[in-house]
N, C-alpha and C positions, 0 to 999 in steps of 0.2 A: 093432094090437098093443095089449097091456094091459101097464100099469105100476102098480105098487103105489106110492101116496105116503103117507108117514108125515108128520104134523105135529106140531111140538114146541113146548113152552113157549106163549109169547102167540099163535103161530099156531093152536095146537091150540084154545085158549080162544076165538079169533073164529071159526074154522068150526065148532066145538062138536063134534069128531071126533078120533080119534087117527089114521085110517088111511083112504084111500078108494083105489078102482081108478079108473083113467082109460083111455078108449080114444084111442089116438093114431094118427096116420098114420105108416107106416114112414118112417123116416129123421127122425122129429120129435128136436128138441134139448129140453133141459132148459129152456131159455129160452121155448120154444113152450108147453111144458108151465105153465111158470109163467104166462104170458099166459093161458093157458086157465082157470087156477084163479083169476086175478084176476078174470076176467068172471064165474065162477061166486060167488065170495065177495069183492064188491067190498070188504069191510073189510079185506082184506089187502094191497091194491094199494099203500097208502102205506108198507108195509115194503119196497118192491121195492129200493131201494138198499142195504139192510142184510142182506138175507136172502142165507144161505149154501146150498149144496147139496152133498149126497153121493149118488152112485149106487154101488148095491152096497157101502155102506160105505165107500166112497172119494170124498175132496172133489173136486167137478167145477165147472166154470164152465157158463155158459148155453150154450156152443157145442157140449157133449158132447151127442153121437148116443145117443139112447135105444134099446134093444132090447126085444122082446118079454120080459116077465117080469122087467124091472128094477125094483128097490126105490128109490124116490127119497126121500130124507129132506130136509124143509125145515127150514132151521135159523136161527131169528132170533137177533140178538145178545143175548148173555146178560149181565146186569148181576148183580153180587153186591156183598157188602159183609162187613165181619167181623162 
């Protein structure tokens, strides 16, 4: 199956792209997708504890199962100020 991956903020800067398409096995989870991306882009692995995920614009956890055509947003922690 294929899923569309959207990279935001510092993740986008680290991988130098805004989106990608990943081929995953049927029944793969968000966590498995994240692990694969960490292997491809080792600079994002240190962000593992703090990244949030959304599948089809709804927050999801690492155990969420993916389906063909899903859109997965990778959201790093956001800092801001005044």
